[in-house]
mmCIF entry with sequence, helices, sheets and N, C-alpha, C, O atoms, coordinates in Angstrom:
data_MODEL
# 
_entry.id   MODEL 
# 
_entity.id                         1 
_entity.type                       polymer 
_entity.pdbx_number_of_molecules   1 
# 
_entity_poly.entity_id                      1 
_entity_poly.type                           'polypeptide(L)' 
_entity_poly.nstd_linkage                   no 
_entity_poly.nstd_monomer                   no 
_entity_poly.pdbx_seq_one_letter_code       MDVKVIKLGTSLVPKINNPYAEAKSLSLYQPEEWADIEHNFR 
_entity_poly.pdbx_seq_one_letter_code_can   MDVKVIKLGTSLVPKINNPYAEAKSLSLYQPEEWADIEHNFR 
_entity_poly.pdbx_strand_id                 A 
# 
loop_
_entity_poly_seq.entity_id 
_entity_poly_seq.num 
_entity_poly_seq.mon_id 
_entity_poly_seq.hetero 
1 1  MET n 
1 2  ASP n 
1 3  VAL n 
1 4  LYS n 
1 5  VAL n 
1 6  ILE n 
1 7  LYS n 
1 8  LEU n 
1 9  GLY n 
1 10 THR n 
1 11 SER n 
1 12 LEU n 
1 13 VAL n 
1 14 PRO n 
1 15 LYS n 
1 16 ILE n 
1 17 ASN n 
1 18 ASN n 
1 19 PRO n 
1 20 TYR n 
1 21 ALA n 
1 22 GLU n 
1 23 ALA n 
1 24 LYS n 
1 25 SER n 
1 26 LEU n 
1 27 SER n 
1 28 LEU n 
1 29 TYR n 
1 30 GLN n 
1 31 PRO n 
1 32 GLU n 
1 33 GLU n 
1 34 TRP n 
1 35 ALA n 
1 36 ASP n 
1 37 ILE n 
1 38 GLU n 
1 39 HIS n 
1 40 ASN n 
1 41 PHE n 
1 42 ARG n 
# 
_struct_asym.id          A 
_struct_asym.entity_id   1 
# 
loop_
_struct_conf.conf_type_id 
_struct_conf.id 
_struct_conf.pdbx_PDB_helix_id 
_struct_conf.beg_label_comp_id 
_struct_conf.beg_label_asym_id 
_struct_conf.beg_label_seq_id 
_struct_conf.pdbx_beg_PDB_ins_code 
_struct_conf.end_label_comp_id 
_struct_conf.end_label_asym_id 
_struct_conf.end_label_seq_id 
_struct_conf.pdbx_end_PDB_ins_code 
_struct_conf.beg_auth_comp_id 
_struct_conf.beg_auth_asym_id 
_struct_conf.beg_auth_seq_id 
_struct_conf.end_auth_comp_id 
_struct_conf.end_auth_asym_id 
_struct_conf.end_auth_seq_id 
_struct_conf.pdbx_PDB_helix_class 
_struct_conf.details 
_struct_conf.pdbx_PDB_helix_length 
HELX_P HELX_P1 AA1 ASP A 2  ? LEU A 12 ? ASP A 2  LEU A 12 1 ? 11 
HELX_P HELX_P2 AA2 PRO A 19 ? SER A 27 ? PRO A 19 SER A 27 1 ? 9  
HELX_P HELX_P3 AA3 PRO A 31 ? PHE A 41 ? PRO A 31 PHE A 41 1 ? 11 
# 
_struct_conf_type.id          HELX_P 
_struct_conf_type.criteria    ? 
_struct_conf_type.reference   ? 
# 
loop_
_atom_site.group_PDB 
_atom_site.id 
_atom_site.type_symbol 
_atom_site.label_atom_id 
_atom_site.label_alt_id 
_atom_site.label_comp_id 
_atom_site.label_asym_id 
_atom_site.label_entity_id 
_atom_site.label_seq_id 
_atom_site.pdbx_PDB_ins_code 
_atom_site.Cartn_x 
_atom_site.Cartn_y 
_atom_site.Cartn_z 
_atom_site.occupancy 
_atom_site.B_iso_or_equiv 
_atom_site.pdbx_formal_charge 
_atom_site.auth_seq_id 
_atom_site.auth_comp_id 
_atom_site.auth_asym_id 
_atom_site.auth_atom_id 
_atom_site.pdbx_PDB_model_num 
ATOM 1   N N  . MET A 1 1  ? 70.120 144.588 144.164 1.00 0.00 ? 1  MET A N  1 
ATOM 2   C CA . MET A 1 1  ? 70.123 146.008 143.796 1.00 0.00 ? 1  MET A CA 1 
ATOM 3   C C  . MET A 1 1  ? 71.019 146.791 144.765 1.00 0.00 ? 1  MET A C  1 
ATOM 4   O O  . MET A 1 1  ? 71.805 147.640 144.344 1.00 0.00 ? 1  MET A O  1 
ATOM 5   N N  . ASP A 1 2  ? 70.892 146.498 146.061 1.00 0.00 ? 2  ASP A N  1 
ATOM 6   C CA . ASP A 1 2  ? 71.711 147.196 147.051 1.00 0.00 ? 2  ASP A CA 1 
ATOM 7   C C  . ASP A 1 2  ? 73.193 146.890 146.843 1.00 0.00 ? 2  ASP A C  1 
ATOM 8   O O  . ASP A 1 2  ? 74.047 147.753 147.046 1.00 0.00 ? 2  ASP A O  1 
ATOM 9   N N  . VAL A 1 3  ? 73.491 145.655 146.439 1.00 0.00 ? 3  VAL A N  1 
ATOM 10  C CA . VAL A 1 3  ? 74.889 145.275 146.230 1.00 0.00 ? 3  VAL A CA 1 
ATOM 11  C C  . VAL A 1 3  ? 75.515 146.121 145.129 1.00 0.00 ? 3  VAL A C  1 
ATOM 12  O O  . VAL A 1 3  ? 76.655 146.568 145.257 1.00 0.00 ? 3  VAL A O  1 
ATOM 13  N N  . LYS A 1 4  ? 74.773 146.341 144.051 1.00 0.00 ? 4  LYS A N  1 
ATOM 14  C CA . LYS A 1 4  ? 75.297 147.163 142.946 1.00 0.00 ? 4  LYS A CA 1 
ATOM 15  C C  . LYS A 1 4  ? 75.590 148.580 143.427 1.00 0.00 ? 4  LYS A C  1 
ATOM 16  O O  . LYS A 1 4  ? 76.620 149.161 143.084 1.00 0.00 ? 4  LYS A O  1 
ATOM 17  N N  . VAL A 1 5  ? 74.686 149.126 144.217 1.00 0.00 ? 5  VAL A N  1 
ATOM 18  C CA . VAL A 1 5  ? 74.866 150.494 144.720 1.00 0.00 ? 5  VAL A CA 1 
ATOM 19  C C  . VAL A 1 5  ? 76.092 150.565 145.617 1.00 0.00 ? 5  VAL A C  1 
ATOM 20  O O  . VAL A 1 5  ? 76.879 151.507 145.527 1.00 0.00 ? 5  VAL A O  1 
ATOM 21  N N  . ILE A 1 6  ? 76.255 149.566 146.483 1.00 0.00 ? 6  ILE A N  1 
ATOM 22  C CA . ILE A 1 6  ? 77.407 149.550 147.393 1.00 0.00 ? 6  ILE A CA 1 
ATOM 23  C C  . ILE A 1 6  ? 78.701 149.438 146.597 1.00 0.00 ? 6  ILE A C  1 
ATOM 24  O O  . ILE A 1 6  ? 79.662 150.156 146.874 1.00 0.00 ? 6  ILE A O  1 
ATOM 25  N N  . LYS A 1 7  ? 78.735 148.542 145.610 1.00 0.00 ? 7  LYS A N  1 
ATOM 26  C CA . LYS A 1 7  ? 79.940 148.377 144.796 1.00 0.00 ? 7  LYS A CA 1 
ATOM 27  C C  . LYS A 1 7  ? 80.250 149.661 144.038 1.00 0.00 ? 7  LYS A C  1 
ATOM 28  O O  . LYS A 1 7  ? 81.412 150.046 143.914 1.00 0.00 ? 7  LYS A O  1 
ATOM 29  N N  . LEU A 1 8  ? 79.225 150.318 143.538 1.00 0.00 ? 8  LEU A N  1 
ATOM 30  C CA . LEU A 1 8  ? 79.424 151.566 142.804 1.00 0.00 ? 8  LEU A CA 1 
ATOM 31  C C  . LEU A 1 8  ? 80.016 152.635 143.721 1.00 0.00 ? 8  LEU A C  1 
ATOM 32  O O  . LEU A 1 8  ? 80.962 153.328 143.349 1.00 0.00 ? 8  LEU A O  1 
ATOM 33  N N  . GLY A 1 9  ? 79.456 152.759 144.907 1.00 0.00 ? 9  GLY A N  1 
ATOM 34  C CA . GLY A 1 9  ? 79.944 153.763 145.851 1.00 0.00 ? 9  GLY A CA 1 
ATOM 35  C C  . GLY A 1 9  ? 81.383 153.508 146.261 1.00 0.00 ? 9  GLY A C  1 
ATOM 36  O O  . GLY A 1 9  ? 82.185 154.440 146.331 1.00 0.00 ? 9  GLY A O  1 
ATOM 37  N N  . THR A 1 10 ? 81.720 152.242 146.537 1.00 0.00 ? 10 THR A N  1 
ATOM 38  C CA . THR A 1 10 ? 83.078 151.924 146.976 1.00 0.00 ? 10 THR A CA 1 
ATOM 39  C C  . THR A 1 10 ? 84.071 152.077 145.838 1.00 0.00 ? 10 THR A C  1 
ATOM 40  O O  . THR A 1 10 ? 85.240 152.381 146.077 1.00 0.00 ? 10 THR A O  1 
ATOM 41  N N  . SER A 1 11 ? 83.629 151.873 144.611 1.00 0.00 ? 11 SER A N  1 
ATOM 42  C CA . SER A 1 11 ? 84.543 151.984 143.468 1.00 0.00 ? 11 SER A CA 1 
ATOM 43  C C  . SER A 1 11 ? 84.855 153.441 143.162 1.00 0.00 ? 11 SER A C  1 
ATOM 44  O O  . SER A 1 11 ? 85.925 153.747 142.635 1.00 0.00 ? 11 SER A O  1 
ATOM 45  N N  . LEU A 1 12 ? 83.927 154.349 143.489 1.00 0.00 ? 12 LEU A N  1 
ATOM 46  C CA . LEU A 1 12 ? 84.141 155.766 143.210 1.00 0.00 ? 12 LEU A CA 1 
ATOM 47  C C  . LEU A 1 12 ? 84.967 156.445 144.298 1.00 0.00 ? 12 LEU A C  1 
ATOM 48  O O  . LEU A 1 12 ? 85.619 157.460 144.053 1.00 0.00 ? 12 LEU A O  1 
ATOM 49  N N  . VAL A 1 13 ? 84.932 155.880 145.492 1.00 0.00 ? 13 VAL A N  1 
ATOM 50  C CA . VAL A 1 13 ? 85.636 156.501 146.620 1.00 0.00 ? 13 VAL A CA 1 
ATOM 51  C C  . VAL A 1 13 ? 86.881 155.695 146.977 1.00 0.00 ? 13 VAL A C  1 
ATOM 52  O O  . VAL A 1 13 ? 86.805 154.475 147.115 1.00 0.00 ? 13 VAL A O  1 
ATOM 53  N N  . PRO A 1 14 ? 88.020 156.357 147.126 1.00 0.00 ? 14 PRO A N  1 
ATOM 54  C CA . PRO A 1 14 ? 89.242 155.653 147.543 1.00 0.00 ? 14 PRO A CA 1 
ATOM 55  C C  . PRO A 1 14 ? 89.018 154.938 148.864 1.00 0.00 ? 14 PRO A C  1 
ATOM 56  O O  . PRO A 1 14 ? 88.374 155.470 149.768 1.00 0.00 ? 14 PRO A O  1 
ATOM 57  N N  . LYS A 1 15 ? 89.558 153.722 148.971 1.00 0.00 ? 15 LYS A N  1 
ATOM 58  C CA . LYS A 1 15 ? 89.351 152.946 150.197 1.00 0.00 ? 15 LYS A CA 1 
ATOM 59  C C  . LYS A 1 15 ? 90.275 153.465 151.297 1.00 0.00 ? 15 LYS A C  1 
ATOM 60  O O  . LYS A 1 15 ? 91.438 153.074 151.389 1.00 0.00 ? 15 LYS A O  1 
ATOM 61  N N  . ILE A 1 16 ? 89.733 154.350 152.124 1.00 0.00 ? 16 ILE A N  1 
ATOM 62  C CA . ILE A 1 16 ? 90.506 154.916 153.229 1.00 0.00 ? 16 ILE A CA 1 
ATOM 63  C C  . ILE A 1 16 ? 89.824 154.552 154.540 1.00 0.00 ? 16 ILE A C  1 
ATOM 64  O O  . ILE A 1 16 ? 88.616 154.733 154.690 1.00 0.00 ? 16 ILE A O  1 
ATOM 65  N N  . ASN A 1 17 ? 90.601 154.040 155.487 1.00 0.00 ? 17 ASN A N  1 
ATOM 66  C CA . ASN A 1 17 ? 90.030 153.681 156.786 1.00 0.00 ? 17 ASN A CA 1 
ATOM 67  C C  . ASN A 1 17 ? 89.870 154.936 157.631 1.00 0.00 ? 17 ASN A C  1 
ATOM 68  O O  . ASN A 1 17 ? 90.595 155.146 158.604 1.00 0.00 ? 17 ASN A O  1 
ATOM 69  N N  . ASN A 1 18 ? 88.910 155.761 157.243 1.00 0.00 ? 18 ASN A N  1 
ATOM 70  C CA . ASN A 1 18 ? 88.683 157.020 157.950 1.00 0.00 ? 18 ASN A CA 1 
ATOM 71  C C  . ASN A 1 18 ? 87.180 157.281 158.015 1.00 0.00 ? 18 ASN A C  1 
ATOM 72  O O  . ASN A 1 18 ? 86.556 157.537 156.986 1.00 0.00 ? 18 ASN A O  1 
ATOM 73  N N  . PRO A 1 19 ? 86.594 157.221 159.207 1.00 0.00 ? 19 PRO A N  1 
ATOM 74  C CA . PRO A 1 19 ? 85.145 157.431 159.364 1.00 0.00 ? 19 PRO A CA 1 
ATOM 75  C C  . PRO A 1 19 ? 84.680 158.741 158.744 1.00 0.00 ? 19 PRO A C  1 
ATOM 76  O O  . PRO A 1 19 ? 83.612 158.794 158.135 1.00 0.00 ? 19 PRO A O  1 
ATOM 77  N N  . TYR A 1 20 ? 85.479 159.805 158.897 1.00 0.00 ? 20 TYR A N  1 
ATOM 78  C CA . TYR A 1 20 ? 85.083 161.110 158.359 1.00 0.00 ? 20 TYR A CA 1 
ATOM 79  C C  . TYR A 1 20 ? 85.044 161.071 156.837 1.00 0.00 ? 20 TYR A C  1 
ATOM 80  O O  . TYR A 1 20 ? 84.110 161.591 156.227 1.00 0.00 ? 20 TYR A O  1 
ATOM 81  N N  . ALA A 1 21 ? 86.053 160.459 156.221 1.00 0.00 ? 21 ALA A N  1 
ATOM 82  C CA . ALA A 1 21 ? 86.095 160.359 154.761 1.00 0.00 ? 21 ALA A CA 1 
ATOM 83  C C  . ALA A 1 21 ? 84.906 159.530 154.268 1.00 0.00 ? 21 ALA A C  1 
ATOM 84  O O  . ALA A 1 21 ? 84.294 159.841 153.246 1.00 0.00 ? 21 ALA A O  1 
ATOM 85  N N  . GLU A 1 22 ? 84.595 158.474 155.015 1.00 0.00 ? 22 GLU A N  1 
ATOM 86  C CA . GLU A 1 22 ? 83.465 157.628 154.631 1.00 0.00 ? 22 GLU A CA 1 
ATOM 87  C C  . GLU A 1 22 ? 82.160 158.421 154.695 1.00 0.00 ? 22 GLU A C  1 
ATOM 88  O O  . GLU A 1 22 ? 81.355 158.382 153.763 1.00 0.00 ? 22 GLU A O  1 
ATOM 89  N N  . ALA A 1 23 ? 81.958 159.134 155.791 1.00 0.00 ? 23 ALA A N  1 
ATOM 90  C CA . ALA A 1 23 ? 80.733 159.921 155.952 1.00 0.00 ? 23 ALA A CA 1 
ATOM 91  C C  . ALA A 1 23 ? 80.658 161.008 154.882 1.00 0.00 ? 23 ALA A C  1 
ATOM 92  O O  . ALA A 1 23 ? 79.584 161.290 154.350 1.00 0.00 ? 23 ALA A O  1 
ATOM 93  N N  . LYS A 1 24 ? 81.798 161.614 154.571 1.00 0.00 ? 24 LYS A N  1 
ATOM 94  C CA . LYS A 1 24 ? 81.821 162.677 153.571 1.00 0.00 ? 24 LYS A CA 1 
ATOM 95  C C  . LYS A 1 24 ? 81.406 162.122 152.206 1.00 0.00 ? 24 LYS A C  1 
ATOM 96  O O  . LYS A 1 24 ? 80.635 162.758 151.487 1.00 0.00 ? 24 LYS A O  1 
ATOM 97  N N  . SER A 1 25 ? 81.913 160.939 151.849 1.00 0.00 ? 25 SER A N  1 
ATOM 98  C CA . SER A 1 25 ? 81.583 160.349 150.554 1.00 0.00 ? 25 SER A CA 1 
ATOM 99  C C  . SER A 1 25 ? 80.092 160.009 150.489 1.00 0.00 ? 25 SER A C  1 
ATOM 100 O O  . SER A 1 25 ? 79.453 160.186 149.452 1.00 0.00 ? 25 SER A O  1 
ATOM 101 N N  . LEU A 1 26 ? 79.549 159.523 151.599 1.00 0.00 ? 26 LEU A N  1 
ATOM 102 C CA . LEU A 1 26 ? 78.131 159.167 151.621 1.00 0.00 ? 26 LEU A CA 1 
ATOM 103 C C  . LEU A 1 26 ? 77.249 160.410 151.538 1.00 0.00 ? 26 LEU A C  1 
ATOM 104 O O  . LEU A 1 26 ? 76.147 160.354 150.993 1.00 0.00 ? 26 LEU A O  1 
ATOM 105 N N  . SER A 1 27 ? 77.727 161.521 152.070 1.00 0.00 ? 27 SER A N  1 
ATOM 106 C CA . SER A 1 27 ? 76.919 162.738 152.070 1.00 0.00 ? 27 SER A CA 1 
ATOM 107 C C  . SER A 1 27 ? 76.788 163.328 150.667 1.00 0.00 ? 27 SER A C  1 
ATOM 108 O O  . SER A 1 27 ? 75.908 164.151 150.415 1.00 0.00 ? 27 SER A O  1 
ATOM 109 N N  . LEU A 1 28 ? 77.672 162.901 149.746 1.00 0.00 ? 28 LEU A N  1 
ATOM 110 C CA . LEU A 1 28 ? 77.613 163.432 148.384 1.00 0.00 ? 28 LEU A CA 1 
ATOM 111 C C  . LEU A 1 28 ? 76.397 162.893 147.634 1.00 0.00 ? 28 LEU A C  1 
ATOM 112 O O  . LEU A 1 28 ? 75.919 163.511 146.682 1.00 0.00 ? 28 LEU A O  1 
ATOM 113 N N  . TYR A 1 29 ? 75.898 161.725 148.076 1.00 0.00 ? 29 TYR A N  1 
ATOM 114 C CA . TYR A 1 29 ? 74.785 161.105 147.364 1.00 0.00 ? 29 TYR A CA 1 
ATOM 115 C C  . TYR A 1 29 ? 73.457 161.460 148.021 1.00 0.00 ? 29 TYR A C  1 
ATOM 116 O O  . TYR A 1 29 ? 73.265 161.250 149.218 1.00 0.00 ? 29 TYR A O  1 
ATOM 117 N N  . GLN A 1 30 ? 72.554 161.997 147.225 1.00 0.00 ? 30 GLN A N  1 
ATOM 118 C CA . GLN A 1 30 ? 71.222 162.328 147.717 1.00 0.00 ? 30 GLN A CA 1 
ATOM 119 C C  . GLN A 1 30 ? 70.237 161.277 147.196 1.00 0.00 ? 30 GLN A C  1 
ATOM 120 O O  . GLN A 1 30 ? 70.525 160.600 146.209 1.00 0.00 ? 30 GLN A O  1 
ATOM 121 N N  . PRO A 1 31 ? 69.065 161.135 147.856 1.00 0.00 ? 31 PRO A N  1 
ATOM 122 C CA . PRO A 1 31 ? 68.060 160.156 147.418 1.00 0.00 ? 31 PRO A CA 1 
ATOM 123 C C  . PRO A 1 31 ? 67.732 160.281 145.932 1.00 0.00 ? 31 PRO A C  1 
ATOM 124 O O  . PRO A 1 31 ? 67.554 159.270 145.254 1.00 0.00 ? 31 PRO A O  1 
ATOM 125 N N  . GLU A 1 32 ? 67.652 161.505 145.422 1.00 0.00 ? 32 GLU A N  1 
ATOM 126 C CA . GLU A 1 32 ? 67.339 161.698 144.003 1.00 0.00 ? 32 GLU A CA 1 
ATOM 127 C C  . GLU A 1 32 ? 68.444 161.111 143.133 1.00 0.00 ? 32 GLU A C  1 
ATOM 128 O O  . GLU A 1 32 ? 68.168 160.484 142.110 1.00 0.00 ? 32 GLU A O  1 
ATOM 129 N N  . GLU A 1 33 ? 69.694 161.315 143.542 1.00 0.00 ? 33 GLU A N  1 
ATOM 130 C CA . GLU A 1 33 ? 70.814 160.793 142.764 1.00 0.00 ? 33 GLU A CA 1 
ATOM 131 C C  . GLU A 1 33 ? 70.842 159.272 142.801 1.00 0.00 ? 33 GLU A C  1 
ATOM 132 O O  . GLU A 1 33 ? 71.168 158.628 141.804 1.00 0.00 ? 33 GLU A O  1 
ATOM 133 N N  . TRP A 1 34 ? 70.497 158.691 143.958 1.00 0.00 ? 34 TRP A N  1 
ATOM 134 C CA . TRP A 1 34 ? 70.451 157.232 144.062 1.00 0.00 ? 34 TRP A CA 1 
ATOM 135 C C  . TRP A 1 34 ? 69.420 156.677 143.076 1.00 0.00 ? 34 TRP A C  1 
ATOM 136 O O  . TRP A 1 34 ? 69.657 155.656 142.431 1.00 0.00 ? 34 TRP A O  1 
ATOM 137 N N  . ALA A 1 35 ? 68.285 157.353 142.966 1.00 0.00 ? 35 ALA A N  1 
ATOM 138 C CA . ALA A 1 35 ? 67.238 156.902 142.051 1.00 0.00 ? 35 ALA A CA 1 
ATOM 139 C C  . ALA A 1 35 ? 67.752 156.942 140.612 1.00 0.00 ? 35 ALA A C  1 
ATOM 140 O O  . ALA A 1 35 ? 67.483 156.032 139.828 1.00 0.00 ? 35 ALA A O  1 
ATOM 141 N N  . ASP A 1 36 ? 68.493 157.999 140.267 1.00 0.00 ? 36 ASP A N  1 
ATOM 142 C CA . ASP A 1 36 ? 69.033 158.111 138.912 1.00 0.00 ? 36 ASP A CA 1 
ATOM 143 C C  . ASP A 1 36 ? 70.041 157.000 138.650 1.00 0.00 ? 36 ASP A C  1 
ATOM 144 O O  . ASP A 1 36 ? 70.055 156.421 137.564 1.00 0.00 ? 36 ASP A O  1 
ATOM 145 N N  . ILE A 1 37 ? 70.888 156.697 139.639 1.00 0.00 ? 37 ILE A N  1 
ATOM 146 C CA . ILE A 1 37 ? 71.895 155.641 139.475 1.00 0.00 ? 37 ILE A CA 1 
ATOM 147 C C  . ILE A 1 37 ? 71.206 154.296 139.261 1.00 0.00 ? 37 ILE A C  1 
ATOM 148 O O  . ILE A 1 37 ? 71.595 153.533 138.377 1.00 0.00 ? 37 ILE A O  1 
ATOM 149 N N  . GLU A 1 38 ? 70.187 154.004 140.066 1.00 0.00 ? 38 GLU A N  1 
ATOM 150 C CA . GLU A 1 38 ? 69.472 152.736 139.924 1.00 0.00 ? 38 GLU A CA 1 
ATOM 151 C C  . GLU A 1 38 ? 68.792 152.663 138.566 1.00 0.00 ? 38 GLU A C  1 
ATOM 152 O O  . GLU A 1 38 ? 68.739 151.596 137.955 1.00 0.00 ? 38 GLU A O  1 
ATOM 153 N N  . HIS A 1 39 ? 68.276 153.781 138.094 1.00 0.00 ? 39 HIS A N  1 
ATOM 154 C CA . HIS A 1 39 ? 67.604 153.813 136.797 1.00 0.00 ? 39 HIS A CA 1 
ATOM 155 C C  . HIS A 1 39 ? 68.604 153.520 135.676 1.00 0.00 ? 39 HIS A C  1 
ATOM 156 O O  . HIS A 1 39 ? 68.261 152.842 134.708 1.00 0.00 ? 39 HIS A O  1 
ATOM 157 N N  . ASN A 1 40 ? 69.822 154.018 135.795 1.00 0.00 ? 40 ASN A N  1 
ATOM 158 C CA . ASN A 1 40 ? 70.836 153.804 134.762 1.00 0.00 ? 40 ASN A CA 1 
ATOM 159 C C  . ASN A 1 40 ? 71.244 152.341 134.680 1.00 0.00 ? 40 ASN A C  1 
ATOM 160 O O  . ASN A 1 40 ? 71.621 151.870 133.607 1.00 0.00 ? 40 ASN A O  1 
ATOM 161 N N  . PHE A 1 41 ? 71.175 151.608 135.796 1.00 0.00 ? 41 PHE A N  1 
ATOM 162 C CA . PHE A 1 41 ? 71.562 150.198 135.793 1.00 0.00 ? 41 PHE A CA 1 
ATOM 163 C C  . PHE A 1 41 ? 70.526 149.332 135.081 1.00 0.00 ? 41 PHE A C  1 
ATOM 164 O O  . PHE A 1 41 ? 70.840 148.232 134.627 1.00 0.00 ? 41 PHE A O  1 
ATOM 165 N N  . ARG A 1 42 ? 69.297 149.825 134.983 1.00 0.00 ? 42 ARG A N  1 
ATOM 166 C CA . ARG A 1 42 ? 68.233 149.008 134.380 1.00 0.00 ? 42 ARG A CA 1 
ATOM 167 C C  . ARG A 1 42 ? 68.323 149.008 132.864 1.00 0.00 ? 42 ARG A C  1 
ATOM 168 O O  . ARG A 1 42 ? 67.507 148.372 132.197 1.00 0.00 ? 42 ARG A O  1 
# 
């Protein structure tokens, strides 16, 4: 389940070697949104 979430996140965000860009992309996802994403995969 975690692998799917990681692949989804990396596919939506351009692969940039920048800690700030990475943190910014992660901040867009809230726990509620993660639950919705996992629900859609089922």
